[in-house]
N, C-alpha and C positions, 0 to 999 in steps of 0.2 A: 783756179781750179770751175772749169766748166760745169755746170750743172747737169751739160750732156753724159759727161762725165759718169755719170751715179743709173744710169735709166740701164736700163735689164726689158727684154721683154718675156711674159708673165701666159701664161695657156691661161683659162681662164676656169677651169676645171683645177686647176692647185687651190683657187681660191675654196674658203669653206668656206660655207655655207648655214655652216649650222656646228653648236662644236660638237666635242666627242659625248658617246656617255660618260664617260668617268674622264674624271677633269685631267686627271693622274698621266691618262693609256696612251699620253703625243707625244705624238717623238720627241727627239733629242738629240739635234748636233751640236760634237764638241769639237772644237776648233781648239789649238794648241796656238799658241799666239807665235815662242822664240820655237818651234818648229817646219810652225808651217802646215802641222800633222788637223786629218779630217777623219774624224771617227761619226758614228752611227749611235746613237744608243737612246732612250726609251725615259721623259724628266722622269718617272719614282723612279727612277736613278742618282735624283739629283744629292740624298745624300749622302753616298758613295765619296761626290767631289768635297766633303766641306768636310772638315779638321776641329781639335778643341781647340776653342781658345779664333777660330773663326768667328768674320762676322758677315752677316745678314741682313740686310736691309731693303725690306719693304712700302710700297706709300700707302696706307690705308687708307685714302678717300673715296666717297661712296657717289654712286653715276644715280644723278638725278636721272625721273619719269623726263628729263627736258625735253621733248619731241612730241608735239600737238598739234592738232585741228580744229583751226577756229575757220567761223561761220563769221564772211563779210559781207550785212542782205545774204545773197542765198551756192554764191560763192564760194568756195570751201580754200584755205590755203592753209597751210604744208606749217609750222612750225616750231625756232629753234630757239628755248630758253637756253640764253647764257650766264646771265648773271643778275644779279639785280642789284641794282642802282642807288635805290632806296629803299622805303619800305614801301611796299607796293610796287614797286613802279621796276622793269624787269629790261632788259636791254634783249632784244629776240635778229636772230636773224629767219626773216620769210619770204614766200617761196610761190609766187613769185614776189616778187618788191615791189616793183610800178605798180601796183592795182593796190597795194597798200594809202591812201594816202592823212594827211595829216587831219584827225581830232576822229578822224571815223573811231567807232563801235566794232569789236572784235566779238564774237561768243562763241565761247568753247562748252559751254554747258548753261543754263539753263541761270547760275547760279554765283557763273564765274564770264562775269564780264567783263574786260580793256575798255581803254578806249584810243585809239594815238596817239601819242605826244609829243613824240621827238620825230625826226629820220634823218637818218645818221649814215656814210657811207658804206660802198658795200653789201648793198638791202638790208641793214640794220637798221632797226627801228626803236623806239622807248614806245612802254605801253603798260600800262598805270590802272591800276585792279584799285574795284574797290574790297574787298578784299584785302587784310595787309597778310598770310598769311598760302601767297602761292602755293605753297613750296605740297602744301596739306591738296588743296585743288588738281594740282602737280598729278599725285600718289590714283588719284579718281581716274585722270582722266589720259593721263602722258603715257608716252611707250616710250621701254630704253632706247639711246642716241647712237646706231647703232651708225656704223658709217656707210657708206654711199653702193660701197661692195656691195652690200650686203643686205640681197635680196624681200620687203617684207609689203608684203600687202595689211592690213592695218586691220581686214577684215579677219582675221586665224590667228583668231585666241588663243589656240595653242599655244601657235608658235612663239606668243605673245607670250603666254603665263610661264615659256621655256628660256625665254633669254628675261624678263625679266630675274632671271635666279640663276642666270651662269652669265650674262654679261655686267656680274660683279665678281671681285673677288671677297674666299669666306672670310678673310679679315677686314673689311670694308668699314668702317665703322663714321668717319666724317664725312659727313653732306654734304657736294658743291662739288661734283664736276660732269662731266660733260659725254668724255669721254671712257673708255675703263685703259688702266695700267698692264693692258693684256697682258703681257709678261707674268702677271702676281694670276693668271686666270686657271693656272697648272696648278696650282698649290689646292690640295685638301686638306685637313687638320689631323689627318694624319702620318701626312709627310711633314706635315710642322711640324711635331710632335718628334718623329722620327730628328731629326734634326736639332730639337730641345734635346734629343737622349747625345746626340754625338757631342755633348759638352760646347754650344756653338754658339752666339752672341745673337740673338733677331731680335732688328728695333725697329721701329717704324717711324719711318716723316712725311710730312702730308704734300702732298704736292695736286691739288685743283687742275685738274686735264680740264682747258679750256681750247679757246680758236688754234693757240700758237703751235701746241702738239700736232696738231692736221693744215699746217698755212704752207699751198704751197709755195716752190723757192719759184718763179714768174720772174729773174733777174738768170742773165745769163751766168756770170757769172758768179757763183757761191757766194763771196768776198761781199755782193752788193744786196746778199739779200737781208731783209729787217727781220729782227725775231721780236711777237707781238710778246708781253709779259703778262709771268702768268704767275698764282702765291704761293708760295708753300711757308710749310713751319716746321722746327726742329725742334724738340724737346732740348732740356739742359742734359736730362742721362742720356739722351739716346750721343746728343753733342761730345760728352763724357764717355764713353764707352767707345766713338768711333773715333776718338784721339789718342785715343788709349794703348788701342788699338796698330797704329800710323806708329806712335812713338813702340809701341816691340815688336813691327815690324812685320802687324799680326795681319793675315791681305783681310779687306772688305768686297765683299762684293752683292754689287746693285742687282735690283731685281725690277727692270724693265729701261725703260730712258730716261721714265718722269725722272725716279731715284738718284739718278745718275746731272741730270739735271741740277738738282737742289742743292746734291750737296758737292760740287765741284759749284754751284753758285757759291755755298756757302762757304770754300774757304779758299776764297779767292787775295781774302789779305795770312794766308798760311793755314791756323786750325781752322775745325766748320765755329763757326760761330751761330749758337744759339739763340730762338726765336724767334717772331712771322716777318715775313721779305718777300719784292720781288724781282725775278727775275727775267732780263734781256738776253742771257748770256746763249749764242748760237754754237756750238763745236760743230767745227771743222778739224779734217785735215791736217798740222802739223798743232793740233792744241797738246797744248803738255801736263795729264790730269793729275792731280793733285793731292785727289784722298783711294775712286774707284781702283781696283786693282783685277775685279773681276767684273764680269758682268752675264747674267741671263737674260735672254731678247726676245722676240717673237721676229719672223721673218719679213720688211719692209716695203712698202707701194716704192717707183722707184723716183726721182730723181726727191725723193723727199727728205726733209732738212732728219728728220728719225737715221735714214738709212747712214746718210753723213756721221755723223756722229758716232755710228758704229761703226764704219769706217774710220774714221779719227781711233777710235783704242784700237784697233785693228793695227789694218790699211788697206786702199782697196782693189789693193792686184790681188788677198787672199781672200777679203770677203765676195768680193764676181766669181774666183772662185768656189766657195765655200756653197754662193747661190747657185752658180749654176751645176753641182752636184744637187744640191735643194731640189731643183728643176730636174733632174735623173734621175731622184729617186724618189718621185714626187711626193716631196712633204709637202701640204698642208698651208700655203700663207694667210699671213693676214690676222689681225684679229681674234677668231675663233681656230686659227689654223697651229700647228708646229712651233718648235723654240730652238735659238740655238743658245748652245753657253760656251764662253771665249773663253779660256785663259790664259 
């Protein structure tokens, strides 16, 4: 298939720039794979689509304040902290990268200074800090790593506070992500309690959302795209619950594409395998799903790997029709936008 097959036109005014005042007030499009029917609902109605014995799987990764501005002399450079390679040494993306040379000092705060110790492809650099607890320093100077289609000025402190709270799920626990698992942003503790009272098994896995999730597809044919690796972990208890549900033919609902990727990666040999692993799995139309039966997801960018995964779960024709309907009905798109429930 061609990457161009997954393109569509989205009016700029439909890209949500701020979250709704209440998380669970998002609109929710319900798509039935078998009948091809499309319904319009609200996220707060999600519990009605779940029954006793169903399994709901959440990604409990926690977004770190990974975006920060550092001074190279008098020049300000934007940095995205990707991951810690070893104690005190971080892999970062910087913009503009061409101005950041080997050996240069970068100052983020008087007591938070690093030195460039490695040059890597695609604008990546290695930066070593004297402080070994970089995360604690980032919490003082860093910003939520919002995607570029959400426009922010670092001078707007009120929006920084809003994003710090809302670009994070209410069940986030294990810090390490540089992007939010956005399908989970709609949940409130009240909704989770309603779901639990219906006898639904709520399970958590962790996939540290990294560059792979938003890596653009540059290949003409999607089969030629190579996914970057991301780490995920599944507890033995969650693996047992999900495996038992599959044996009993009880539905497993994934909340977001990151959960789909983790569950499908962990079940390549059959049953879900517990533990911490790395995955480069790229799910495209034609893929045979082994674990996930239902999917809650946000609306995704054109030609993205996430849109390809959603098309694999239903069909490209149905997803194009659903996206066309969402645009006509003026749904809010992307990270702070509305959601889709695929049954």
